[in-house]
C-alpha positions as CSV (number, residue, x, y, z in Angstrom):
1,X,85.3,86.0,131.4
2,X,81.6,86.6,130.8
3,X,79.1,85.9,133.5
4,X,77.9,82.3,133.6
5,X,75.3,80.8,135.9
6,X,76.9,78.6,138.5
7,X,76.1,75.5,140.5
8,X,75.7,73.7,143.7
9,X,74.1,74.6,147.0
10,X,74.8,71.4,148.7
11,X,77.7,72.4,151.0
12,X,76.2,75.7,151.9
13,X,73.2,73.7,153.1
14,X,75.5,71.6,155.3
15,X,75.8,68.6,153.1
16,X,79.1,67.3,151.6
17,X,79.4,67.0,147.8
18,X,82.0,64.2,148.3
19,X,79.5,61.5,149.1
20,X,80.9,58.2,147.9
21,X,78.7,56.6,145.3
22,X,76.9,53.5,146.3
23,X,78.2,51.5,143.4
24,X,81.5,50.0,142.4
25,X,82.1,52.4,139.6
26,X,83.8,55.1,141.6
27,X,87.5,55.4,141.2
28,X,89.5,55.4,144.5
29,X,90.5,59.0,145.3
30,X,94.1,58.1,145.4
31,X,94.3,55.8,142.4
32,X,95.4,57.6,139.2
33,X,93.7,56.5,136.0
34,X,93.6,57.6,132.4
35,X,90.9,60.2,131.9
36,X,88.8,58.3,129.4
37,X,90.1,54.8,130.3
38,X,87.7,51.8,130.3
39,X,88.7,48.5,131.7
40,X,89.6,46.2,128.8
41,X,87.2,43.5,130.0
42,X,84.2,45.8,130.3
43,X,82.3,47.2,127.3
44,X,81.2,50.8,127.8
45,X,77.5,51.0,127.1
46,X,76.6,54.6,127.6
47,X,78.2,57.9,128.6
48,X,81.3,56.1,129.9
49,X,82.1,55.2,126.3
50,X,85.3,57.3,125.7
51,X,83.8,59.1,122.6
52,X,80.5,59.8,124.5
53,X,82.4,61.0,127.5
54,X,84.3,63.5,125.4
55,X,81.0,64.8,124.1
56,X,79.7,65.1,127.6
57,X,82.8,67.1,128.7
58,X,82.3,69.5,125.7
59,X,78.6,70.1,126.3
60,X,79.1,70.8,130.0
61,X,82.0,73.1,129.1
62,X,79.7,75.1,126.8
63,X,77.6,75.9,129.8
64,X,80.3,76.2,132.5
65,X,82.9,78.1,130.4
66,X,81.2,79.2,127.2
67,X,83.6,77.0,125.2
68,X,83.9,73.4,123.9
69,X,87.6,73.2,124.7
70,X,87.3,71.7,128.2
71,X,91.0,70.8,128.4
72,X,91.9,74.5,128.4
73,X,89.9,75.0,131.6
74,X,92.4,73.4,134.1
75,X,93.8,76.9,134.7
76,X,90.5,78.7,135.0
77,X,89.8,80.4,138.3
78,X,87.8,83.4,139.4
79,X,85.3,84.5,142.0
80,X,82.0,84.9,140.2
81,X,80.2,86.4,143.2
82,X,77.8,83.5,143.8
83,X,78.6,83.0,147.4
84,X,80.9,80.0,146.8
85,X,84.3,81.7,146.9
86,X,86.7,80.8,144.1
87,X,85.4,78.7,141.2
88,X,88.1,76.9,139.2
89,X,89.2,74.1,137.0
90,X,87.5,71.8,134.5
91,X,84.3,71.3,136.5
92,X,84.1,74.4,138.6
93,X,85.6,73.2,141.9
94,X,84.7,75.8,144.5
95,X,86.6,76.9,147.6
96,X,83.2,77.2,149.4
97,X,81.8,73.8,148.5
98,X,84.4,71.3,149.7
99,X,85.3,69.8,146.4
100,X,88.2,72.2,145.8
101,X,89.6,71.3,149.2
102,X,89.5,67.6,148.4
103,X,91.1,68.3,145.0
104,X,94.1,70.1,146.6
105,X,94.4,67.5,149.3
106,X,94.6,64.8,146.5
107,X,97.2,66.9,144.7
108,X,99.3,67.1,147.9
109,X,99.0,63.4,148.4
110,X,100.2,62.6,144.9
111,X,102.8,65.4,144.7
112,X,104.0,66.6,148.1
113,X,105.2,70.2,148.4
114,X,103.4,71.4,145.3
115,X,102.6,75.0,144.8
116,X,99.1,74.8,146.2
117,X,99.8,72.7,149.3
118,X,100.6,75.7,151.5
119,X,96.9,76.9,151.0
120,X,95.4,73.8,152.6
121,X,95.0,75.3,156.1
122,X,93.2,78.3,154.5
123,X,91.0,76.1,152.3
124,X,89.9,74.2,155.3
125,X,89.0,77.4,157.1
126,X,87.0,79.0,154.2
127,X,85.2,75.7,153.3
128,X,81.5,76.4,153.4
129,X,81.8,80.2,152.9
130,X,82.7,82.7,150.3
131,X,85.8,84.0,152.1
132,X,89.2,84.4,150.5
133,X,90.9,84.6,153.9
134,X,94.4,83.1,153.6
135,X,94.1,82.7,149.8
136,X,94.6,86.2,148.5
137,X,96.4,87.6,146.7
138,X,98.4,84.8,145.2
139,X,96.1,81.8,145.1
140,X,94.8,82.4,141.6
141,X,98.3,82.8,140.2
142,X,99.5,79.6,141.9
143,X,96.5,77.7,140.7
144,X,97.3,78.7,137.1
145,X,100.9,77.5,137.8
146,X,99.7,74.2,139.1
147,X,97.4,73.8,136.1
148,X,100.5,73.4,133.9
149,X,101.4,70.2,135.9
150,X,100.1,67.0,134.4
151,X,99.8,65.6,137.9
152,X,97.3,68.3,138.9
153,X,95.5,68.0,135.6
154,X,95.0,64.2,136.3
155,X,93.9,65.1,139.8
156,X,91.1,67.3,138.4
157,X,90.1,64.5,136.0
158,X,89.9,61.9,138.8
159,X,88.0,64.1,141.2
160,X,85.5,65.0,138.4
161,X,85.0,61.3,137.8
162,X,84.8,60.3,141.5
163,X,82.4,63.0,142.6
164,X,80.3,63.7,139.5
165,X,80.7,61.6,136.4
166,X,80.8,58.0,137.8
167,X,77.9,58.5,140.2
168,X,75.8,60.0,137.4
169,X,76.5,57.2,134.9
170,X,75.9,54.5,137.5
171,X,72.6,56.0,138.6
172,X,71.5,56.6,135.0
173,X,72.2,53.0,134.1
174,X,70.4,51.8,137.3
175,X,67.3,53.8,136.1
176,X,67.5,52.2,132.7
177,X,68.5,55.4,130.9
178,X,70.6,55.5,127.8
179,X,73.4,58.0,127.1
180,X,71.3,61.1,127.0
181,X,69.7,60.4,130.3
182,X,73.0,59.6,131.9
183,X,74.2,63.0,130.6
184,X,71.2,64.7,132.1
185,X,72.1,63.2,135.4
186,X,75.7,64.2,135.1
187,X,74.9,67.9,134.2
188,X,72.5,68.0,137.1
189,X,75.1,66.7,139.6
190,X,77.7,69.1,138.3
191,X,75.5,72.1,138.9
192,X,73.5,71.1,142.0
193,X,75.7,68.6,143.8
194,X,74.9,65.0,144.8
195,X,72.8,65.7,147.9
196,X,69.2,64.9,148.9
197,X,67.8,68.3,149.6
198,X,65.1,69.7,147.2
199,X,67.5,71.5,144.9
200,X,70.3,68.9,144.8
201,X,70.4,65.9,142.4
202,X,68.6,63.6,144.8
203,X,65.8,66.0,145.4
204,X,65.5,66.6,141.6
205,X,65.3,62.9,140.9
206,X,62.7,62.4,143.7
207,X,60.6,65.2,142.2
208,X,60.8,63.5,138.8
209,X,59.9,60.1,140.2
210,X,56.7,61.6,141.7
211,X,55.6,62.3,138.1
212,X,56.9,59.4,136.1
213,X,58.7,56.1,136.3
214,X,62.1,55.5,134.7
215,X,62.6,52.7,132.2
216,X,64.0,50.4,134.9
217,X,60.6,50.6,136.6
218,X,58.6,50.0,133.4
219,X,58.2,53.7,132.5
220,X,58.7,55.5,129.2
221,X,62.1,57.0,128.8
222,X,60.9,60.2,127.1
223,X,58.2,60.8,129.6
224,X,60.6,60.3,132.5
225,X,63.3,62.5,131.1
226,X,60.9,65.3,130.5
227,X,59.8,64.9,134.2
228,X,63.4,65.0,135.3
229,X,64.2,68.1,133.2
230,X,61.0,69.8,134.5
231,X,62.3,69.1,138.0
232,X,65.7,70.3,137.1
233,X,64.4,73.6,135.7
234,X,62.4,74.1,138.9
235,X,65.5,73.6,141.0
236,X,67.5,76.0,138.9
237,X,64.9,78.7,139.3
238,X,65.2,78.6,143.1
239,X,68.5,80.4,142.9
240,X,69.3,83.6,141.0
241,X,72.6,82.3,139.9
242,X,70.9,79.3,138.2
243,X,68.0,81.2,136.7
244,X,69.1,80.9,133.0
245,X,67.9,77.5,132.2
246,X,69.1,77.4,128.6
247,X,71.5,74.5,129.2
248,X,68.3,72.5,129.6
249,X,65.8,74.3,127.4
250,X,68.0,74.8,124.3
251,X,70.4,71.9,124.7
252,X,69.1,68.8,126.6
253,X,65.5,69.3,125.5
254,X,66.6,69.6,121.9
255,X,68.4,66.3,122.1
256,X,65.4,64.7,123.7
257,X,62.9,66.1,121.2
258,X,65.1,64.7,118.4
259,X,65.0,61.3,120.1
260,X,68.7,61.3,120.3
261,X,69.0,59.0,123.3
262,X,72.5,57.9,122.4
263,X,73.9,61.5,121.8
264,X,74.9,60.6,118.3
265,X,76.6,63.3,116.3
266,X,76.1,65.7,114.7
267,X,74.9,67.7,117.7
268,X,73.7,71.3,117.6
269,X,72.5,73.3,120.6
270,X,72.6,76.7,122.3
271,X,73.6,77.9,125.8
272,X,72.9,81.5,126.9
273,X,72.0,82.2,123.3
274,X,75.4,81.0,121.9
275,X,75.3,78.2,119.3
276,X,77.5,75.1,119.5
277,X,78.1,72.2,117.1
278,X,79.9,68.9,117.4
279,X,80.2,67.2,114.0
């Protein structure tokens, strides 16, 4: 696979990515749910609308995997030499940043004696480092085997939602942001982690708030999102692996300039120079 910029410094700075959101939107770690399900009594009003969520998965996949086919990424795994060990799955779970460990623990809870369970001791030891100790040579092969299992696929879906998607949507709504703004939050949490240091989501949001108010505080949505994306670009440039900012410059900025706050299709954007289209 071609080189792609990677994400998240939170665990390597001593912070866990698995912080539980402060809202009731998060799904229990051990409670299976349909990937795009919405409670029948609740009307989705943003990125959590199933159609919009699918778009979000495709846009993130264009940046994380150079593809729109996010469902083909359950089996993806490689070490991309970014100091985070193995990167794998639909959202880039990393052996060095704790979220891969929690994913495999969830899989073991839902399906004991699965093909990945024997790697849990090694995953605990390498957590927070780029080491492969106890994982090589067969971990990638066994990951790809597990990826054929619908139980493991659902575990990936649920951990993505619990750690990344649900917190982003909840915080976006709290700030009065529409679908695009919620997506900007989601993409930032995917790459940088949900921490409070300067280059994590909390730090990026704090930097934006110093420049502009979100709609919930009486601010202009366009002005605030530009401030947030400026802060996001600054954070990305603090690390070589994130230095290509096209997922902001030629994707999210394009949608914002077009005033497409609801991420309505058709959508056209570029990442790393490659064009993408959703009709």
